[in-house]
C-alpha positions as CSV (number, residue, x, y, z in Angstrom):
1,M,3.7,21.8,26.5
2,R,5.6,18.5,27.4
3,I,3.4,15.5,28.0
4,L,4.9,15.1,31.5
5,D,3.4,18.5,32.3
6,L,0.1,17.3,31.4
7,P,-2.3,15.9,34.0
8,T,-2.1,12.1,34.1
9,S,-5.7,11.8,32.7
10,E,-4.9,14.0,29.7
11,R,-1.8,12.2,28.4
12,P,-2.0,10.3,25.3
13,R,-1.0,6.9,26.4
14,E,-3.3,7.0,29.5
15,R,-6.2,8.3,27.4
16,L,-5.6,5.5,25.0
17,A,-5.5,2.9,27.7
18,A,-8.8,4.3,29.3
19,L,-10.8,5.3,26.2
20,G,-9.4,3.4,23.2
21,P,-7.7,4.7,20.1
22,A,-10.8,6.2,18.5
23,A,-11.1,8.7,21.3
24,L,-7.6,10.3,20.6
25,A,-6.9,13.1,18.1
26,D,-4.5,12.7,15.3
27,R,-1.8,14.7,17.2
28,E,-2.2,12.4,20.2
29,L,-2.0,9.1,18.3
30,L,1.3,10.4,16.6
31,A,2.6,11.5,19.9
32,V,2.1,7.8,21.4
33,L,3.8,6.5,18.3
34,L,6.6,9.0,18.4
35,G,7.0,8.1,22.2
36,T,9.5,11.2,23.1
37,G,10.7,14.3,21.5
38,G,13.7,14.1,19.3
39,R,15.6,16.9,21.1
40,P,15.6,18.7,24.5
41,G,12.8,21.1,24.8
42,C,10.7,19.5,22.1
43,G,8.2,16.9,23.4
44,A,6.2,14.3,21.4
45,H,3.2,16.6,21.3
46,E,5.0,19.5,19.7
47,L,6.7,17.0,17.4
48,A,3.3,15.4,16.3
49,E,1.9,19.0,15.8
50,R,5.0,19.8,13.6
51,L,4.4,17.0,11.4
52,L,0.8,17.6,11.0
53,T,1.3,21.3,10.1
54,R,4.0,20.3,7.6
55,Y,2.0,17.8,5.7
56,G,-1.6,18.9,6.3
57,S,-3.1,15.6,7.3
58,V,-2.4,12.2,8.4
59,T,-3.1,10.9,4.8
60,A,-0.4,13.0,3.3
61,L,2.1,12.1,6.2
62,A,1.4,8.5,5.5
63,L,2.5,8.9,1.8
64,A,5.6,10.8,2.7
65,H,9.0,8.9,2.2
66,P,10.7,8.0,5.5
67,C,14.0,9.6,4.2
68,E,12.2,12.9,3.8
69,I,10.4,12.7,7.3
70,A,13.8,11.6,8.9
71,E,15.1,15.0,7.9
72,I,12.7,17.0,9.9
73,A,14.3,18.3,13.1
74,G,13.6,16.0,16.1
75,I,12.5,13.0,14.1
76,G,15.4,11.0,12.8
77,Q,15.7,7.6,11.1
78,A,14.2,5.6,13.9
79,K,11.1,7.5,14.3
80,A,10.6,7.9,10.6
81,L,10.8,4.2,9.9
82,A,8.6,3.4,12.8
83,M,5.9,5.7,11.4
84,A,6.4,4.1,7.9
85,A,6.0,0.6,9.5
86,A,2.7,1.8,11.5
87,F,1.2,3.2,8.2
88,E,2.0,0.2,6.3
89,L,0.5,-2.1,8.9
90,G,-2.5,0.0,8.8
91,R,-2.9,-0.3,4.9
92,R,-2.4,-4.2,5.3
93,A,-5.2,-4.3,8.0
94,D,-7.4,-2.8,5.4
95,L,-6.7,-5.8,3.0
96,P,-9.8,-8.2,2.3
97,D,-10.1,-11.7,3.9
98,P,-7.2,-13.5,2.2
99,S,-9.3,-16.5,1.7
100,R,-11.7,-14.9,-0.6
101,T,-12.0,-16.0,-4.1
102,I,-11.2,-14.1,-7.5
103,S,-13.7,-14.8,-10.1
104,T,-13.8,-11.4,-11.7
105,T,-11.7,-8.3,-12.2
106,A,-13.8,-6.5,-9.8
107,D,-12.8,-9.2,-7.2
108,L,-9.1,-8.5,-7.9
109,V,-9.5,-4.7,-7.6
110,A,-11.1,-5.2,-4.2
111,V,-8.0,-7.3,-3.2
112,V,-5.2,-5.0,-4.4
113,L,-6.8,-1.5,-3.9
114,P,-5.5,-0.9,-0.4
115,L,-2.1,-1.6,-1.6
116,L,-2.3,0.9,-4.5
117,R,-4.6,3.6,-3.5
118,G,-3.1,7.0,-3.1
119,R,0.5,6.0,-4.3
120,S,2.7,8.7,-6.0
121,R,4.8,5.8,-7.7
122,E,3.8,3.1,-9.8
123,R,3.9,-0.4,-7.8
124,L,3.1,-3.9,-9.0
125,V,1.1,-6.2,-6.8
126,L,1.0,-9.9,-7.4
127,V,-1.8,-12.1,-6.2
128,V,-1.3,-15.9,-6.0
129,C,-4.3,-18.2,-6.0
130,N,-5.0,-21.9,-6.2
131,N,-6.9,-23.6,-8.9
132,A,-10.4,-22.6,-7.5
133,G,-9.2,-18.9,-7.4
134,R,-8.9,-18.6,-3.7
135,V,-6.3,-16.1,-2.7
136,L,-3.2,-17.7,-1.2
137,G,-1.2,-14.4,-0.9
138,C,-0.8,-10.8,-2.0
139,E,2.4,-9.0,-2.2
140,V,4.2,-5.9,-3.7
141,V,6.8,-7.3,-6.1
142,S,8.2,-4.0,-7.5
143,E,8.0,-0.3,-7.1
144,G,9.1,2.2,-10.0
145,S,8.9,6.0,-10.7
146,S,5.8,8.0,-11.0
147,Q,5.4,7.0,-14.5
148,R,6.7,3.3,-14.7
149,A,6.5,0.2,-12.6
150,L,8.9,-2.5,-13.1
151,V,7.5,-6.0,-14.2
152,P,10.2,-8.4,-12.9
153,V,8.9,-11.8,-14.7
154,R,11.3,-13.8,-13.1
155,E,10.4,-12.5,-9.6
156,V,6.7,-12.9,-10.3
157,I,7.0,-16.5,-11.1
158,V,9.3,-17.4,-8.2
159,A,6.9,-15.8,-5.8
160,A,4.0,-17.7,-7.1
161,L,5.8,-21.1,-7.0
162,R,7.1,-20.3,-3.5
163,R,3.4,-20.1,-2.4
164,D,2.5,-23.2,-4.3
165,G,0.1,-21.2,-6.5
166,K,-1.7,-22.6,-9.7
167,A,-2.8,-19.1,-10.7
168,I,-1.9,-15.4,-10.5
169,A,-3.0,-12.1,-11.1
170,L,-1.2,-8.8,-11.4
171,A,-2.2,-5.2,-10.7
172,H,-0.5,-1.8,-10.8
173,N,-1.4,1.7,-10.4
174,H,-1.2,4.7,-12.6
175,P,-0.5,7.8,-10.5
176,D,-1.6,10.3,-13.3
177,G,-5.2,8.9,-13.0
178,D,-5.7,7.3,-16.4
179,P,-6.4,3.7,-16.0
180,L,-5.9,2.9,-19.8
181,P,-3.2,0.4,-20.2
182,T,-0.1,1.5,-22.1
183,A,1.6,-0.5,-24.8
184,A,4.3,-1.4,-22.2
185,D,1.5,-2.9,-19.9
186,I,0.1,-4.8,-22.7
187,E,3.7,-6.2,-23.6
188,A,4.5,-7.0,-20.0
189,T,1.3,-8.9,-19.7
190,R,2.1,-11.0,-22.8
191,C,5.6,-11.9,-21.3
192,V,4.2,-12.8,-18.0
193,A,1.5,-15.0,-19.5
194,V,4.0,-16.7,-21.6
195,A,6.5,-17.3,-18.7
196,A,3.7,-18.5,-16.3
197,A,2.3,-21.1,-18.9
198,A,5.8,-22.4,-19.2
199,V,5.8,-23.6,-15.5
200,G,2.1,-24.5,-15.5
201,L,0.7,-21.3,-13.9
202,R,-2.4,-19.4,-15.3
203,L,-2.5,-15.8,-15.6
204,L,-5.9,-14.7,-14.6
205,E,-5.8,-11.0,-15.2
206,H,-3.7,-7.9,-15.1
207,V,-5.6,-4.6,-14.0
208,V,-4.5,-1.1,-14.1
209,V,-5.9,0.8,-11.0
210,T,-6.3,4.5,-10.1
211,D,-7.8,6.0,-7.1
212,R,-11.1,6.2,-8.9
213,A,-11.2,3.7,-11.7
214,W,-9.7,0.6,-13.1
215,C,-9.2,-1.2,-16.4
216,G,-8.3,-4.8,-17.2
217,V,-5.3,-5.2,-19.5
218,G,-6.5,-8.7,-20.5
219,V,-4.5,-11.8,-20.5
220,N,-4.3,-12.2,-24.3
221,A,-2.2,-8.9,-24.6
222,D,-5.3,-7.0,-25.4
223,A,-6.5,-4.1,-23.6
224,G,-9.5,-4.5,-21.3
225,I,-12.7,-3.1,-22.6
226,A,-13.9,-0.7,-19.9
227,G,-12.8,0.9,-16.6
228,R,-14.9,1.0,-13.6
229,E,-15.2,3.2,-10.4
230,A,-12.9,1.8,-8.0
231,A,-14.3,0.9,-4.5
């Protein structure tokens, strides 16, 4: 059934305005986001249902690549990118207060976990702090394959200096679920620590995160001692 065929009180946008987003089902929220169907005879309700049927859940849909979603009949690039933007905004809204202070590795994990949880590819997150450890900014600086995240040393340093940072911390995920740092992780940490020191920055920590645990790499190129349950 097309949305226009529904009684006004049952249309997603009207229900959203009257009751708030929490009252809407997943299909209704997606229909509001999609706006209209992508082709004649296919409304936003049907398109939303098609997406949920294909991916099984909103969580799985949020992790899908926009190019893959765009290939679904009725979606197209514009709708796929709009969904990707909406899901990313949701993740960023889940980030802790940026004014928080990092004094332990657990503090760092709490800051970066929303950007790393549930990812199928490794990504590297940079956290920039002032001298007191207060977070000045947090951003994704690179994304690699399912087994390897790139550590662009120059980009890390430039991003930190751009925010007038005095200290930095790094975090990346291991999609295979093993939080233990690899030899490449340890070497990358050493390279960043050397480059940071050369421009007056301190590397506070580099941590490997999975959906259930984390392990500090250590700033002295030695692996962290123990993983912990991720929040």
